[in-house]
N, C-alpha and C positions, 0 to 999 in steps of 0.2 A: 804556465798553467795551460793544460790542454783544453781546447774548445771544439775539437772535432770528435764526434762519436763514432761508434763502430760502423754503422751503415754508411755514414758520410765518408768515412775513411776508405771503405771498400769501393765505393763508387768512384772516389777520386783516384784510387790506384788503377782501377780498370780503365776508366776514360783516359787518364794520363798516359798509361802504357800504350793504349791504342793510338793516341795522338803522337806519341814518339815513334812508334813502329810503322804505322800505316803508310806514311809518305815514302817509305823506302822499300816496301814490298811490291813486287812487280804487278800483280793484278790491280792494286789500288793506287799505285803511283800515278796513273793517268788521271785520277780524280784531282790530285794535287798539282799536276803539271801546269794547269792554267794560272795557278797562284804565283808561279815564279819564285822570287825570293821570299814571298810571304809564307812559303812552306816552312821556312825556319822559324817564323813566328808561331806557327801551329806546333812545331816541335818544342819551342820554348814554353808555351802554355802547358804542354804535356809534362815537361820537366818540373815546372812550378807545382802542378797538381800532385805529382808523385812525391816531391819533397815535402809539401804541406801535409800530405797523408802520412808520410814516414815520421815527421816530427809531431804530428797531431796538433799543430798550431796553424791557424789561418789568420794572417794579419788583417785581412778585410773583416773577418768576424770580430776580431778584437776592437777595431775602430767603431763598428756599429753595435757592439755589445751583444752579439749573437753567439749562441753555443748550441751544438747539437749533441753534447754529452748529456747523459741522463742525470737528472737532479739527485743529489745525495740527501 
């Protein structure tokens, strides 16, 4: 059962995509350089955000009983 609404889904896609791409683009790579291997954690968080947006299911929302879907 979906628990992510349209606005939440769009925000997750955009932020997730940016977290995946920005560490590897030349102008912004220097921002992530001091993080060292933690850069991969940033990328992993981005991947999780994109996957949850694509599936429209957030496990954390399910645990806490939160939904951003409009009520029917």
